[in-house]
C-alpha positions in Angstrom: -15.6 -1.4 26.1 -15.8 -5.2 27.1 -15.5 -7.6 24.8 -18.9 -9.3 23.8 -16.7 -12.6 22.1 -16.6 -15.2 24.2 -13.4 -16.8 22.3 -10.9 -14.8 21.8 -8.5 -16.5 18.9 -5.0 -16.4 19.6 -2.6 -16.7 16.6 0.2 -18.2 18.9 2.0 -19.9 16.2 4.2 -18.6 12.9 3.8 -20.2 9.4 7.8 -21.5 8.8 8.7 -24.3 6.1 5.5 -24.7 5.8 4.0 -25.6 8.9 2.4 -23.6 12.1 5.0 -23.7 14.6 4.7 -22.3 18.0 6.0 -18.4 17.9 9.3 -17.9 20.0 8.0 -15.0 21.5 5.8 -14.5 24.3 4.5 -11.0 24.1 0.7 -11.1 23.4 -0.6 -8.1 20.7 -4.6 -7.1 21.0 -6.1 -7.2 17.4 -9.4 -5.0 17.6 -12.2 -4.1 15.5 -12.0 -0.4 15.2 -16.2 -0.1 14.8 -17.2 -1.7 18.1 -14.0 -1.2 19.6 -13.5 -4.4 20.6 -10.7 -7.6 21.0 -11.3 -9.8 18.5 -7.8 -11.5 18.5 -4.7 -11.6 19.7 -1.1 -12.4 18.3 2.0 -14.1 19.8 4.2 -11.2 18.7 7.1 -13.3 17.5 10.8 -12.3 18.2 14.4 -12.4 16.5 14.3 -16.7 16.7 11.2 -16.9 15.0 13.1 -14.3 12.2 16.1 -16.5 12.1 13.9 -20.1 11.4 11.8 -18.5 8.9 15.0 -17.0 6.4 17.1 -20.3 7.0 13.8 -21.9 5.5 13.9 -19.6 2.8 17.1 -19.8 2.0 16.8 -23.5 2.0 13.8 -23.3 -0.6 15.0 -20.8 -3.0 17.0 -22.5 -5.5 15.2 -25.0 -6.1 12.3 -22.1 -6.5 14.3 -20.4 -9.2 15.0 -23.8 -11.0 11.7 -24.3 -11.6 11.2 -21.8 -14.2 8.5 -18.5 -14.6 6.0 -20.9 -16.1 5.7 -23.6 -13.3 6.0 -20.9 -10.7 3.3 -18.9 -12.7 0.9 -22.1 -11.7 0.8 -21.4 -8.2 0.6 -17.6 -8.4 -2.5 -18.3 -10.2 -3.2 -21.0 -7.2 -3.3 -17.6 -5.3 -5.6 -16.2 -7.3 -8.2 -18.6 -7.4 -8.6 -19.3 -4.1 -8.7 -15.8 -3.0 -11.8 -15.6 -5.6 -12.9 -18.6 -3.7 -12.8 -17.0 -0.3 -14.4 -13.4 -1.7 -16.9 -13.2 0.8 -15.1 -14.3 4.6 -12.5 -11.8 3.1 -14.4 -9.3 2.3 -16.1 -9.4 5.9 -12.3 -9.8 7.6 -11.3 -6.7 5.8 -14.1 -4.9 7.2 -14.1 -6.0 10.6 -10.4 -6.2 11.3 -9.6 -3.1 8.8 -12.8 -0.6 9.4 -13.4 -0.3 5.4 -17.1 -0.3 3.9 -17.7 -3.7 2.2 -17.9 -2.3 -0.8 -14.1 -0.8 -0.3 -12.7 -4.0 0.9 -14.0 -5.8 -1.7 -12.5 -3.4 -4.3 -9.4 -4.3 -2.6 -10.1 -8.0 -2.9 -10.5 -7.5 -6.5 -7.1 -5.7 -7.1 -5.3 -8.0 -5.5 -6.6 -11.1 -7.5 -6.1 -9.1 -10.6 -2.3 -8.4 -9.2 -1.8 -12.2 -8.8 -2.9 -13.2 -12.7 -1.0 -9.9 -13.6 2.3 -11.9 -12.4 1.0 -15.0 -13.5 1.6 -14.3 -16.7 5.0 -12.4 -16.3 6.5 -15.3 -14.8 5.7 -17.5 -18.0 6.9 -14.6 -19.9 10.6 -13.9 -18.1 11.2 -17.5 -19.3 11.5 -15.7 -23.0 14.1 -13.4 -21.6 16.6 -15.6 -20.5 19.9 -16.0 -22.6 18.6 -12.7 -24.9 21.2 -11.9 -27.4 22.5 -8.1 -26.5 23.7 -6.6 -29.7 27.7 -5.8 -29.3 30.0 -4.0 -32.1 32.8 -6.6 -31.2 33.1 -8.4 -34.0 33.1 -12.6 -32.7 31.9 -11.5 -29.3 28.3 -12.1 -28.3 26.7 -11.5 -24.9 23.4 -13.0 -23.5 21.2 -11.3 -20.5 19.5 -13.6 -18.0 17.5 -12.1 -15.0 18.0 -14.2 -11.5 16.2 -13.5 -8.4 17.2 -11.6 -6.1 17.4 -14.4 -3.4 15.5 -14.2 -0.1 13.3 -11.2 0.5 11.7 -9.7 3.7 7.9 -8.0 2.8 6.9 -5.7 5.4 3.1 -4.5 5.1 0.8 -1.7 6.2 -2.6 -2.2 7.7 -4.2 0.3 5.7 -4.6 -2.5 2.9 -3.6 -5.7 4.1 -4.3 -8.3 1.0 -3.7 -5.5 -1.8 0.1 -4.5 -0.3 0.8 -8.2 0.4 0.1 -9.2 -3.5 2.0 -6.1 -4.9 5.3 -7.6 -2.8 4.6 -11.4 -2.8 3.6 -12.0 -6.1 6.3 -10.8 -7.9 8.3 -11.5 -5.7 7.1 -14.9 -6.5 7.0 -14.7 -9.9 11.0 -13.7 -10.0 11.8 -16.9 -8.0 12.4 -15.3 -5.1 11.4 -17.2 -1.5 9.8 -15.0 1.0 9.6 -14.5 4.8 6.4 -11.9 5.2 5.7 -9.4 7.9 1.8 -8.4 8.3 1.0 -5.3 10.3 0.3 -6.4 14.1 -3.1 -4.2 13.5 -4.4 -5.9 11.4 -2.9 -9.5 10.8 -5.8 -11.5 10.3 -6.3 -11.3 6.1 -3.0 -12.2 5.2 -3.1 -15.0 7.4 -5.4 -16.4 4.6 -2.0 -16.6 2.3 -0.4 -19.4 4.5 -3.9 -21.7 4.0 -3.6 -21.3 0.7 0.3 -21.9 0.4 -0.7 -25.1 2.1 -3.8 -25.9 -0.1 -1.7 -25.3 -3.2 1.0 -27.1 -2.4 3.0 -24.4 -2.7 7.1 -25.5 -2.5 7.7 -26.1 1.7 10.0 -22.4 2.7 9.0 -20.5 -0.4 6.2 -18.7 1.9 7.2 -17.7 5.6 4.2 -15.5 7.4 5.5 -14.3 10.5 3.4 -12.4 13.0 4.9 -9.5 15.5 5.6 -6.2 15.5 8.2 -3.7 14.6 10.5 -4.5 17.6 9.9 -8.4 17.7 9.8 -9.3 13.8 10.4 -6.1 11.9 14.2 -5.1 12.9 15.9 -8.7 13.2 14.3 -9.1 9.6 15.3 -6.2 8.4 19.5 -6.6 10.3 19.4 -10.2 9.1 22.6 -11.1 7.0 20.3 -13.5 5.4 18.1 -11.3 3.7 19.2 -10.4 0.5 16.1 -7.4 -0.2 13.5 -6.0 1.9 10.0 -3.8 0.9 8.5 -2.0 2.8 5.6 0.1 3.1 4.7 2.5 5.7 6.3 5.6 7.1 8.8 7.4 6.4 10.3 7.5 9.9 10.3 3.1 9.8 11.6 3.5 6.1 14.8 5.4 7.2 15.2 3.1 9.7 14.8 0.2 7.1 17.3 1.5 4.8 19.9 2.5 7.3 19.9 -1.6 8.2 20.1 -2.8 5.1 23.2 -0.5 4.3 25.0 -2.3 6.7 25.3 -5.0 4.4 24.7 -3.2 1.3 20.7 -5.2 0.3 18.7 -4.0 -1.6 15.8 -1.7 -0.5 11.8 -0.9 -2.0 10.3 1.6 0.0 6.7 3.1 -0.4 6.5 5.8 1.9 4.0 8.9 2.5 2.6 11.4 0.6 0.9 14.5 0.3 -0.3 14.6 -2.9 -2.1 17.7 -5.2 -5.2 17.7 -6.5 -5.2 20.6 -9.4 -9.0 21.6 -10.0 -9.0 24.2 -13.0 -10.9 27.4 -14.2 -12.6 24.8 -17.4 -13.4 21.9 -14.8 -17.1 21.0 -14.4 -17.5 21.6 -10.2 -19.9 18.6 -9.7 -17.8 15.9 -11.6 -14.5 18.1 -9.9 -16.4 17.6 -6.3 -16.8 13.5 -7.4 -13.5 13.2 -8.2 -11.9 14.8 -5.3 -13.9 13.2 -2.6 -12.4 9.8 -4.1 -9.2 11.2 -3.6 -9.8 12.0 0.1 -12.1 10.4 1.8 -11.7 6.9 0.5 -10.9 4.3 3.1 -11.4 7.3 5.9 -8.2 9.4 3.7 -5.6 6.0 5.6 -4.0 6.2 2.1 -0.5 7.3 1.2 -1.8 8.7 -2.0 -4.8 10.1 -0.8 -5.0 13.7 -2.5 -5.2 15.8 0.6 -3.8 18.8 -0.9 -6.8 20.7 -3.0 -5.4 23.5 -5.4 -9.0 24.8 -7.4 -9.2 27.9 -9.8 -10.8 31.1 -8.4 -13.4 30.9 -10.6 -14.6 27.8 -9.3 -13.7 28.0 -5.9 -16.8 28.8 -4.6 -18.9 26.0 -6.8 -16.8 23.5 -5.7 -16.4 24.0 -2.2 -20.2 24.2 -2.4 -20.5 20.9 -4.1 -18.5 19.3 -2.1 -20.2 19.9 1.5 -23.5 18.6 -0.3 -21.6 15.4 -0.8 -19.7 15.3 2.8 -23.4 15.9 4.4 -24.5 13.0 2.2 -21.9 10.6 3.3 -23.0 8.0 5.9 -20.6 6.8 8.7 -21.3 4.0 10.5 -21.0 0.0 10.7 -18.7 -1.0 7.7 -20.4 -4.3 7.6 -23.4 -2.7 7.0 -24.9 -2.0 3.5 -24.7 1.5 2.2 -21.8 2.7 5.0 -19.8 4.9 3.2 -17.1 6.0 5.3 -16.1 3.5 8.4 -14.0 4.6 11.4 -10.4 5.0 11.4 -8.5 1.5 11.9 -6.8 2.0 15.4 -7.6 4.0 18.2 -3.6 5.4 17.7 -4.9 6.6 14.5 -7.2 8.1 15.4 -5.7 10.2 18.0 -3.3 10.9 15.5 -5.2 13.0 13.2 -7.5 14.4 16.1 -4.1 16.2 17.3 -4.1 17.7 13.6 -7.7 19.0 13.9 -6.6 20.6 17.3 -3.5 22.0 15.5 -6.0 23.7 12.9 -8.0 25.0 15.7 -5.1 26.5 17.1 -4.0 28.0 13.5 -7.5 29.4 13.5 -8.0 27.6 9.4 -11.1 28.2 7.9 -13.7 25.5 8.3 -16.3 24.2 5.5 -17.4 20.9 7.1 -15.7 19.3 10.6 -17.3 17.4 13.3 -19.8 20.5 14.1 -21.9 19.8 10.9 -22.3 16.2 11.8 -23.0 13.5 14.6 -21.1 10.7 15.0 -21.9 7.3 16.2 -21.6 6.6 19.6 -19.0 3.8 19.3 -16.0 3.2 17.1 -12.8 5.3 16.5 -14.7 7.4 14.2 -13.8 11.4 13.1 -15.7 13.4 11.0 -14.7 14.2 7.4 -13.2 17.7 7.2 -12.7 20.2 5.3 -10.4 23.6 5.3 -10.2 25.9 2.7 -7.6 29.1 2.5 -4.9 26.9 4.2 -1.7 28.8 4.5 0.7 26.8 3.5 2.8 27.6 6.4 0.4 25.3 8.0 1.5 21.8 9.2 -1.6 20.5 8.4 -0.6 21.8 4.4 2.7 20.7 5.1 2.4 17.0 6.7 1.1 13.6 5.9 -2.1 13.4 8.3 -3.7 9.8 7.0 -7.4 10.6 7.8 -10.6 12.4 6.5 -9.2 15.9 6.0 -8.9 17.7 3.0 -7.4 21.3 3.1 -8.1 23.9 0.1 -6.1 26.6 -1.2 -7.9 29.2 -4.2 -4.8 29.7 -7.1 -5.3 32.5 -10.1 -3.3 30.4 -12.8 -2.3 27.3 -13.5 1.4 28.0 -13.1 0.8 29.0 -9.8 -1.1 25.4 -9.2 2.2 23.8 -10.7 4.4 25.8 -8.5 2.3 25.2 -5.3 2.0 21.0 -6.5 5.4 20.6 -6.4 5.8 22.7 -3.5 6.2 19.8 -1.2 8.6 17.1 0.7 6.9 14.5 -1.1 5.8 13.0 -4.3 3.9 9.9 -4.8 0.9 11.1 -6.8 -1.3 13.6 -7.8 -4.8 14.3 -10.0 -5.5 17.0 -12.9 -8.8 17.8 -13.4 -9.6 19.9 -16.7 -12.3 20.5 -18.9 -9.5 19.6 -22.2 -7.9 16.3 -21.8 -4.3 17.4 -23.2 -4.4 20.5 -21.1 -4.8 18.0 -18.1 -1.8 15.7 -19.7 0.4 18.5 -20.0 -0.1 20.2 -16.3 0.2 16.5 -15.2 3.5 15.9 -17.1 5.0 19.0 -15.0 3.8 17.7 -11.6 6.8 15.9 -9.7 5.0 12.1 -8.7 4.9 8.9 -9.4 1.5 8.5 -10.3 -0.9 11.2 -11.8 -4.4 10.6 -12.6 -6.3 12.8 -14.7 -10.3 13.2 -15.0 -10.1 10.5 -13.5 -10.7 8.7 -9.9 -7.1 6.9 -8.3 -6.8 3.8 -10.5 -4.3 1.4 -9.6 -3.8 -0.9 -12.2 -1.5 -3.8 -12.1 0.2 -2.9 -15.6 1.1 0.9 -14.3 4.4 1.4 -12.1 3.5 2.2 -8.5 6.0 4.9 -6.6 7.3 7.7 -5.7 9.7 11.0 -6.3 11.6 12.3 -3.0 10.5 11.2 0.0 7.6 9.5 -0.8 10.3 5.9 -1.5 12.6 4.1 -3.4 11.6 2.0 -5.9 8.4 0.9 -8.1 5.9 -1.7 -7.5 3.4 -3.0 -9.9 3.8 -3.5 -13.5 7.2 -5.4 -15.3 9.0 -2.4 -12.9 7.6 -4.7 -10.0 8.8 -7.8 -11.4 12.5 -6.5 -12.1 12.7 -4.9 -8.3 12.9 -8.8 -7.4 15.7 -9.4 -10.2 19.4 -9.4 -10.9 20.8 -8.7 -14.3 23.5 -11.2 -15.2 25.4 -11.1 -18.5 27.4 -14.2 -20.0 29.8 -12.7 -22.4 32.0 -14.9 -24.7 33.5 -16.1 -28.2 29.8 -15.9 -30.7 28.9 -19.2 -31.4 29.8 -20.7 -35.1 
């Protein structure tokens, strides 16, 4: 489709040391609107020279940023929250345009990002009180004091599905801890995160504390993960790239935090209300068109309520409005890129080859004539050997299986290479919590939608990653523990 936009913005500069400077790279990447299929911007892909300049700026800035103390750093974190809130309407529209998510979902993302900066402003203040805490020791005449120092320079690599949220989850605790940062947004959705550089200038964040580099994995990601001046990498994305990040960090024993894939289960027990359960199932898989790492894409439903649940899901799926993300009332937007649409389509083709039983798919609705759309899809009685049951699809595709007992549901839920999240639905909250304790996952919801709170940890077991974001654990990920031990003061 030929773009109807007369002036295509070109992001040909990098934000280094609080200045927009010409990129050292020469390749130009297109930024697309996934609904109109139009090019809405272009980005000059940076290269290793940009990374080196940004890391050097961060290294120079980090000692003074650390020396400010947590209370002073908290002022800047609150500044990010205030400025994001002031730009609310602009950023919601921009996220819907660049990412394809409906306005309501973009609004939730922005609210979550703001809450994250507020939370870590408080954590930064509290960090001051923890410095020099006495540690109880049994040796007479000896005292030990504990300090929490920032890791140093950190490289933050964010994904395309939740740009403002995932950058907040990394940037806020890193700044609170006293780290300086080199941030690489996704080249697919780079537009929302450009505002972070604008805000840094607006609130007079010290030069070099935040550096933002546009580009892809080849030009920015790989040089950043290999750079000897980067003390830690925090990455959210695919397992394939996460493994490469680990390998690069291992060559210099650098710290890593990895939030990777998921194939999360949702368990609907025999005492659940099928109508209420259907609402929670829908929210767990079709939010953001299923492009969410914690998507509960494996449905384990007790046989006694299976038919009622499938009927309720079919009714709700038929009622979904697919269309323009900027239009009020749109429930499901397009997938964020043509590439991701094609990835998901290949799984739908596999489902046909495997002969999976369809409850709802593209045969049951008319898709918009433009945009990277796929129909919300539901299969039932999916064999555990199916690739659709085993692999992360990252799209609006739900696979269901009936179970005969609680024990079978737990066993099948845990039978996965991933362990990011899970949901349990039961008429008995105590039973739901008991089942949840037996699931191998980092975040488990019961009788609710996926509530991601700044106070609770985020991260997974097994192949879903290493480390935790959010909560005090997210702050600890950017801190080194130091003990000073010596004669007790008299």
